[in-house]
N, C-alpha and C positions, 0 to 999 in steps of 0.2 A: 674767036679763041678757041675755038673746036677743033683747029690745026694744030694747035701747039699742045706739046707731050706734058705727061702731069705734071711731072718737076719744074715745069715752067711755072706753077702758081705757088711752090715754095716759100717760105719766106724767112729769111734769115734775119732776128733781132739782134742786131749790133750796133748798140750806137754812137755815131760818131762823137758827141759831143754832151755834155752836160744838156744841154736843152734839147736832145732829141728827146720825141715823146717814146714813153711808155710804154709798151703796147701790150692788152687789153688782156686782163689772164682768159684763158683759153675754159671753155666751158667743163663746170668737177664732173667727174663722173658719178653715173647712176648705176643704182645697182641694176643686175638684169631682170631680176622679178618686173621691175618696171618698166623694164622694152620689150622683154621678151616674155609670151604666156607659160602659166605654167608647164612642164614637161610634158610632153605629149610621146606614146609610143613612137618609135622610129621603124616601118616597115622598109624592107627591101622588094622592087619589085621586081628584079633582076637576078640569078644568081651572081654570084661573085667567083671567078675561074682564076683569079691571080690576087690573091690576099693584100702583097705589099702593095700593090697600086692603088692608092689611095684615090685616084681620079676616078678609080671602076667603083668603088664603095659609096663615094659621092652620087655617084650616075644613080648606082641600083638603088639610091637611098632617094634618089629624085630632087636631089642638088643640085641645079646647076649655076651657070653663071647669071647673075640680073643683068637687065635689058640695059642696064646704065652701066656696063663691065665691070661695076666697082667689089668683088667679093672680098671677105679676111685675107683670104690668100694675095690676093690683089695689093689688101694692106701691108701686107707680111713683106711681100717686093718691094713693095717701093720705099719700105724702113732699111732694108739692104742696098737700097742705091747709094754711089758713090754719092750722089749731093743731100744725102741725108743721115747716112751710119753714124757719122763721126759727130754731129751735132747733139747738143745736152739733150736729157729726155721732155724738156719744156717745149725746147724748140721745134722736137721733131711733132711734138703733139701739137703743136700750132700750127707747123708745114702741113701735117697730114689733115686736119681741117680746115684748111684753105682749101687744099686740091678739091677735098669731096665736096665742100659747100660749091667753089665754083665748075663741080661737073653736076653739081645737085643731087647730091647720092645725101642720104640722111643719116646721120651717125646710128642712127636706129637698127635700118637695111645692114650698115657694118654688123651690128652687135649681135642680130638675129640670126645671119649668117653664120658667124662663129660658131654659135648656139647650139645650132642645127649641126653642122659638121661635127662638134667635139659630140654632140648626141651620137650620130653616125657611127664615130669611131669606137664611143663606148659601147652602143649596140651590138657592133660587130665581133667587138671581143669577147662579149660574152656569146653571140653564136660562137663562135672558136670555139672557147672555152669550154661550152656545152659537148661543140663536135669529140673535140679532145676527152671531156669524162664519161661519152657513151661509145667513145674506143676503146677507149682503159675498159670499164665495165666490159666490153665486147669481148677482148683481147684478154681477159681477167680469167671469164667462163672458158674461152677456148683452149687457153692453157692450161686450165683446170681439168677441163675435160683431156687433154692431150697427158697432161701428168697421170691421170687414170689410169689411160692408157698403156702410158707405160711401165706405170705399177703392177699393172695385170700383166701384161707382157713379161715384165722382168721375175715377176712370182711364176709364170707359166715356165721361162725358161731354166729359174732354180730347181723347181720343181723337176725337171727332164733332167739336170746338174745330177740332183740327188739320187734320183732313181738310176742312172747310168752308174754312180758313184756305187748305189744299193746294188746292183748289178756284178758288178764287177768284185765287191768284197764279197759277195754269196759264190762266184766262181772261184774264188781266189780259197773261202774257205771248204769249198766242197776238195779240192784240188789238195788243201792239207790233209782234211779227211780222209782222202784216198791214200796217202801217199803210207798216211800211220795205217789203213788195211793193208795196204801195201806189202807195208813192212812185217806186218806181223804174218800175214801170209808165207813172205819170200823167208821168214824165220822158221814157220811150222815147214814150209817144205823142203827146206836148208838141213834141219834137223834130221828129218823122215830119211833125204835121199844121203845122209852122211853115213850113215853106216856102211854103205856098199860103195863107197869111191874111196882115193887115199886123198884128192883133193875135189874138194866140194865146185862144184859150178856153180852155185845158186849164188847170186850177188845179195849182201843183204847190206843193212847199215852197219849190224855189230860184226865179231869175227865171225867168220864161217867152220862150224862144227867140225871135228874130224872122230867122231863117235863110232867107233867100229871097221874104220876106214882102212886102220893095217891091215885087216883079218880078212877083207875081202878079194878072192881071186876074179 
């Protein structure tokens, strides 16, 4: 029978008449603790370069296909086969058990394989989560450093802006003060020369003085 496909071992319990023999009930499910030892730490022998490649995770966790060729993944594949996927749950169970028994595979082997793969996936998820948390901590520190540099640079640039504004204001004030002094000087000069000319040549902010201008020759 070794050259037959596994689905040739499937049995469909479909009695043709009332006298047909009722199939024996399948083996009752057992607790995982009765089949698989207490949870052990899963370690990865090699780095995983493609996290979405679950086969690579299993390989890194040293979980291979058993010598008899039946892993829980094989059973999952069997359950999706066209010969069995539409059958009732109890018939699916009996069919899988028949196939496993014919191949000399213990149910405990399948359960142990399933638990090992699940533990490997859970452990790798924690690895990814820790990697994310470490990266988040690292980037948060870098971002804070960058923000501090930004704040420092902004403060420096703002100080330069304030300095430029202060210099401009001082220059404007100097000009205003100089103009006041200029008007005062022009007024003084205009008053002095106004006694000697008919038209005062001095430009002032106010009216030109013509004191004594008419008497000048």
